[in-house]
C-alpha positions in Angstrom: -42.3 101.2 -43.5 -39.9 98.3 -43.1 -39.4 99.0 -39.5 -43.2 99.1 -38.9 -43.6 95.7 -40.6 -40.7 94.2 -38.4 -42.3 95.5 -35.3 -45.7 94.1 -36.2 -44.2 90.7 -37.0 -42.3 90.6 -33.7 -45.6 91.5 -31.9 -47.5 88.7 -33.6 -44.7 86.2 -32.9 -44.7 87.1 -29.2 -48.5 86.7 -29.1 -48.4 83.3 -30.7 -45.6 82.2 -28.3 -47.7 83.3 -25.3 -50.7 81.5 -26.7 -48.8 78.2 -27.2 -47.0 78.4 -23.9 -49.9 79.7 -21.8 -53.4 78.6 -21.1 -54.1 77.6 -24.7 -51.6 74.8 -24.5 -53.1 73.6 -21.2 -56.5 73.4 -22.8 -55.2 71.4 -25.7 -53.4 69.0 -23.4 -56.4 68.6 -21.1 -58.6 67.9 -24.1 -56.2 65.2 -25.5 -56.0 63.5 -22.1 -59.8 63.4 -21.9 -60.0 62.0 -25.4 -57.4 59.3 -24.6 -59.2 58.4 -21.4 -62.5 58.2 -23.2 -61.0 55.9 -25.9 -59.4 53.8 -23.2 -62.7 53.5 -21.3 -64.5 52.5 -24.5 -61.8 49.9 -25.2 -62.3 48.5 -21.7 -66.0 48.4 -22.1 -65.6 46.4 -25.4 -63.1 44.0 -23.8 -65.5 43.4 -20.9 -68.4 42.8 -23.3 -66.2 40.1 -25.0 -65.4 38.5 -21.6 -69.0 38.6 -20.4 -70.1 37.1 -23.8 -67.6 34.2 -23.4 -68.6 33.7 -19.8 -72.3 33.5 -20.7 -71.4 31.0 -23.4 -69.6 28.8 -20.9 -72.5 29.1 -18.5 -74.9 28.1 -21.2 -72.7 25.1 -22.2 -72.5 23.9 -18.6 -76.2 24.3 -18.1 -76.8 22.2 -21.3 -74.4 19.5 -20.1 -76.1 19.4 -16.7 -79.5 19.4 -18.2 -78.5 16.5 -20.5 -77.1 14.5 -17.6 -80.3 15.2 -15.6 -82.4 13.8 -18.4 -80.2 10.7 -18.6 -80.5 10.2 -14.8 -84.3 10.9 -14.8 -85.1 8.4 -17.5 -87.8 6.0 -16.2 -86.3 2.6 -15.5 -89.1 0.2 -16.0 -89.3 -1.1 -19.6 -87.1 1.7 -20.9 -86.4 1.0 -24.6 -83.4 3.4 -24.7 -80.2 1.9 -23.4 -78.4 4.0 -20.8 -74.8 3.8 -19.8 -75.9 5.1 -16.3 -77.9 1.8 -15.7 -75.2 -0.9 -16.0 -76.5 -4.5 -15.7 -73.3 -6.3 -16.0 -69.9 -6.4 -14.2 -67.9 -4.8 -17.1 -70.4 -2.1 -17.6 -70.5 -1.3 -13.9 -66.7 -1.1 -13.8 -66.7 1.3 -16.7 -69.3 3.5 -15.1 -67.4 3.8 -11.8 -64.2 4.7 -13.7 -66.0 7.3 -15.8 -67.5 9.0 -12.7 -64.1 9.0 -11.1 -62.5 10.6 -14.2 -65.4 13.1 -14.6 -65.0 14.1 -10.9 -61.3 14.9 -11.3 -61.7 16.8 -14.5 -64.7 18.8 -13.0 -62.5 19.8 -10.1 -59.7 20.9 -12.4 -62.2 22.9 -14.5 -63.6 24.6 -11.4 -60.1 25.5 -10.0 -58.9 26.8 -13.3 -62.1 28.8 -13.9 -61.9 30.3 -10.4 -58.3 31.3 -10.8 -59.0 32.8 -14.3 -62.0 34.8 -13.0 -60.0 36.1 -10.1 -57.1 37.1 -12.4 -59.4 38.9 -14.9 -61.3 40.7 -12.1 -58.3 41.8 -10.0 -55.7 42.6 -12.7 -58.0 44.0 -15.4 -56.9 47.1 -17.2 -58.0 50.4 -15.8 -58.2 53.9 -17.4 -55.9 55.3 -14.6 -53.2 52.7 -15.5 -53.2 53.4 -19.2 -49.8 55.1 -19.1 -48.1 52.6 -16.8 -46.5 49.2 -17.2 -47.9 46.5 -15.0 -45.7 44.9 -12.5 -43.4 42.4 -14.2 -42.9 38.9 -12.6 -39.9 37.1 -13.9 -40.4 33.6 -12.4 -41.5 31.8 -9.3 -40.0 28.4 -8.4 -43.0 27.4 -6.3 -45.6 28.2 -9.0 -43.6 26.5 -11.7 -43.2 23.3 -9.5 -46.9 23.4 -8.7 -48.1 23.5 -12.3 -45.6 20.8 -13.2 -45.9 18.3 -10.4 -49.7 18.5 -9.9 -50.6 17.6 -13.5 -48.1 14.8 -13.5 -49.7 13.3 -10.3 -53.2 13.7 -11.9 -52.2 11.9 -15.0 -50.5 9.1 -13.0 -53.6 8.6 -10.9 -55.9 8.5 -14.0 -53.5 6.1 -15.7 -53.4 3.7 -12.8 -57.2 3.8 -12.3 -57.8 3.1 -16.0 -55.2 0.4 -16.1 -56.7 -1.4 -13.1 -60.2 -1.5 -14.8 -58.8 -2.6 -18.2 -56.8 -5.4 -16.4 -59.9 -6.5 -14.4 -62.0 -6.8 -17.6 -59.6 -8.1 -20.1 -57.8 -10.6 -17.9 -60.9 -11.9 -16.0 -60.7 -15.8 -15.6 -63.2 -17.8 -17.7 -65.3 -20.2 -15.5 -65.9 -23.7 -16.8 -69.7 -22.9 -17.0 -69.1 -19.9 -19.3 -71.0 -19.8 -22.6 -68.9 -19.1 -25.7 -70.4 -17.3 -28.7 -68.6 -16.3 -31.9 -69.8 -12.8 -33.2 -69.3 -12.1 -36.9 -70.0 -8.6 -38.1 -71.3 -8.2 -41.7 -72.5 -5.3 -43.8 -75.0 -4.7 -42.2 -76.0 -7.5 -39.8 -74.7 -9.6 -37.0 -74.1 -13.4 -37.1 -74.1 -15.3 -33.8 -72.6 -18.9 -33.6 -72.7 -21.1 -30.6 -70.0 -23.7 -31.3 -70.7 -25.9 -28.3 -74.5 -25.9 -29.0 -74.4 -26.1 -32.8 -76.6 -23.1 -33.2 -76.4 -20.3 -35.8 -78.7 -17.2 -35.6 -78.6 -13.5 -36.6 -79.1 -10.1 -35.0 -80.6 -11.4 -31.7 -78.2 -12.8 -29.2 -79.7 -15.1 -26.5 -77.6 -15.6 -23.3 -78.4 -16.8 -19.8 -78.5 -14.5 -16.8 -75.5 -14.8 -14.5 -76.3 -15.7 -10.9 -73.6 -14.3 -8.6 -73.7 -17.5 -6.6 -73.1 -19.5 -9.7 -71.6 -17.2 -12.3 -72.3 -18.1 -16.0 -70.8 -15.3 -18.0 -70.9 -15.1 -21.8 -67.5 -14.8 -23.6 -67.7 -13.4 -27.1 -65.1 -13.9 -29.9 -65.4 -11.0 -32.2 -64.6 -11.3 -35.9 -65.4 -9.4 -39.1 -66.3 -10.8 -42.5 -65.7 -7.5 -44.4 -64.8 -4.2 -42.8 -64.4 -2.7 -39.3 -67.4 -2.9 -37.0 -67.8 -2.4 -33.2 -69.9 -4.4 -30.9 -71.5 -2.2 -28.2 -74.4 -3.0 -25.8 -74.1 0.0 -23.3 -75.7 -1.7 -20.3 -73.7 -4.9 -20.6 -70.1 -4.0 -21.6 -67.9 -1.5 -23.4 -67.2 -1.1 -27.0 -64.9 -3.6 -28.7 -64.0 -3.5 -32.4 -64.4 -6.3 -34.9 -61.4 -6.1 -37.3 -60.8 -8.3 -40.4 -58.1 -11.0 -39.8 -58.1 -10.4 -36.1 -59.9 -12.0 -33.2 -60.9 -9.8 -30.3 -62.6 -10.9 -27.1 -65.1 -9.5 -24.5 -67.4 -10.9 -21.9 -70.6 -10.0 -20.0 -72.4 -11.4 -17.0 -75.9 -9.9 -17.0 -77.4 -9.4 -13.5 -81.0 -9.5 -14.6 -83.2 -10.8 -17.3 -84.5 -8.6 -20.1 -83.9 -7.4 -23.6 -80.9 -5.0 -24.0 -80.3 -3.0 -27.2 -77.0 -2.6 -28.8 -75.5 -0.9 -32.0 -72.5 -1.1 -34.3 -70.4 1.7 -32.9 -68.0 1.9 -35.8 -68.9 3.5 -39.2 -69.0 0.5 -41.6 -70.9 1.8 -44.6 -74.2 3.2 -45.8 -76.4 1.4 -43.4 -74.2 1.5 -40.3 -76.9 3.3 -38.4 -79.3 0.4 -38.9 -76.9 -2.3 -37.9 -78.7 -2.9 -34.6 -78.7 -5.9 -32.3 -80.7 -7.3 -29.4 -79.3 -9.2 -26.4 -82.1 -11.3 -24.8 -81.0 -12.2 -21.3 -83.0 -15.2 -20.0 -83.4 -17.4 -17.0 -81.5 -20.7 -17.2 -84.8 -22.5 -17.9 -85.9 -20.1 -20.7 -82.4 -20.2 -22.2 -82.5 -24.0 -22.3 -85.9 -24.0 -23.9 -84.6 -21.6 -26.6 -81.7 -23.8 -27.2 -84.0 -26.9 -27.7 -86.2 -25.0 -30.1 -83.2 -23.9 -32.2 -81.9 -27.4 -32.4 -85.2 -28.7 -33.7 -85.2 -29.6 -37.4 -86.8 -27.2 -39.8 -90.5 -27.7 -40.2 -91.0 -29.2 -43.7 -94.5 -28.1 -44.3 -95.6 -29.9 -47.5 -98.5 -27.4 -48.0 -95.9 -24.7 -48.7 -93.9 -26.8 -51.2 -94.4 -24.1 -53.9 -92.8 -21.5 -51.7 -89.9 -23.8 -50.9 -89.4 -24.3 -54.7 -89.3 -20.5 -55.2 -86.7 -20.2 -52.5 -84.5 -23.0 -53.9 -84.7 -21.8 -57.5 -84.0 -18.1 -57.0 -80.9 -16.2 -55.8 -82.1 -16.6 -52.2 -80.0 -19.8 -51.8 -76.8 -18.0 -52.9 -76.8 -15.9 -49.7 -79.0 -17.7 -47.1 -79.0 -21.1 -45.5 -82.0 -23.2 -44.4 -81.3 -26.5 -42.7 -82.7 -29.5 -44.7 -82.6 -27.7 -48.1 -80.0 -27.1 -50.7 -79.6 -23.5 -49.5 -76.2 -23.3 -47.8 -75.3 -19.6 -48.4 -73.2 -17.7 -45.9 -73.4 -14.1 -47.2 -76.8 -13.5 -45.4 -78.4 -14.6 -42.2 -79.3 -18.2 -41.6 -83.1 -18.5 -42.0 -83.6 -21.9 -40.5 -85.6 -20.5 -37.6 -86.4 -17.0 -39.0 -89.8 -16.6 -37.4 -88.4 -17.1 -33.9 -86.8 -13.6 -34.3 -88.6 -10.4 -33.3 -87.0 -8.3 -36.0 -85.7 -8.5 -39.6 -83.0 -6.4 -41.4 -80.9 -6.2 -38.3 -83.5 -4.7 -36.2 -84.7 -2.2 -38.8 -88.2 -3.6 -38.9 -90.5 -5.9 -36.9 -90.7 -9.4 -38.1 -94.3 -9.4 -39.5 -95.7 -10.7 -42.8 -96.1 -7.3 -44.3 -92.6 -6.2 -43.5 -91.2 -9.6 -44.7 -93.0 -9.2 -48.0 -91.7 -5.6 -48.4 -88.2 -6.6 -47.4 -88.1 -9.3 -50.2 -89.7 -7.1 -52.8 -87.8 -3.9 -52.2 -85.1 -3.9 -49.4 -84.3 -0.2 -50.0 -87.8 0.7 -48.7 -86.7 -0.5 -45.2 -82.9 -0.2 -45.3 -81.6 2.0 -48.2 -78.2 0.9 -49.3 -78.6 -2.7 -48.0 -76.6 -5.3 -49.9 -79.6 -7.5 -50.3 -80.9 -7.2 -53.9 -84.6 -6.8 -54.8 -85.8 -10.3 -56.0 -88.1 -9.0 -58.7 -90.7 -11.8 -58.1 -94.1 -11.9 -59.4 -97.0 -11.3 -56.9 -97.8 -15.0 -56.9 -94.2 -16.2 -56.3 -93.8 -13.5 -53.6 -97.0 -14.6 -51.8 -96.0 -18.3 -51.7 -92.4 -17.5 -50.7 -93.6 -15.4 -47.8 -95.9 -18.2 -46.7 -93.1 -20.7 -46.8 -90.8 -18.4 -44.7 -93.5 -18.0 -42.1 -93.3 -21.8 -41.5 -89.6 -21.5 -40.4 -90.2 -21.4 -36.7 
């Protein structure tokens, strides 16, 4: 019995060894390789999906950028109310545009070269199922390649630095002609004050300057100051951005090549109503500018029929912030109102200068400019009516 059991055990062991060392083992090995290859293929498919997804994202992004640039370039020029950096009308703005195009051309070329090399490398050296068990070729350094990716970027940075420095020098160190107009610009929360020291004129939010004839240049030089916090003066078609910083005087200039109204904006967040701290630059012919100067120098119209409105103005908090020539109102916290009705807008461009808007602005400033520092005057309807009529006489 024991001998029989031993013989049976030895027979089974030999059969199992034949099975493991024969065709059975080959079948298991073949099945495992197929599963490994299948898993590798799925992995490569997933990786390619990620690559294709990112490539599509880049294509969509570039398409959006090109579309936006096309919209900017296709903007109709006549009477276009939206300022465009692609339509410079002054020497500083024109210099900045040429520099930006040069920089964009270089960076676009760099992007195309890098994208092409990356696409080539991904396509040529992508992982394959047949290479799953092999190490890729190892490269341990190339002096030529290392010199190329070191020297070329340095040269590009040097070229960009020199081009930028040349433009900055040309703008900041430009000589000031004897005929240049000087204006002091003071940024307030949230409005602009313009002072013409040589002309004795003070106005707000709407800057008037003469056009500059290339044959007889008459540029406008601006001294930029701040009465409270940081601001930034920016009229895209006339010059670049320049900050207004407390206790510091910055300067900029512009020489408009044509007449018209150019819109600007405070480009530095300065508080709640930063977005509505707008400005207009009215570029006028020499004759029209002289006419505007004469009108601003005229004494305030003392209309005796509106004496009741003048009394309301002088007996309320209005005179603490505003000034009107010929009255006891000498405030400096708000715009000078001596020639209020000569302006096209109120509240720093937030609303047109109409009787209805003027009444609403006095009664409830937050209705036009939420967060404005001008308080609601809380006047009776009768006082509000006579006050508005009085302000309408300030031509």
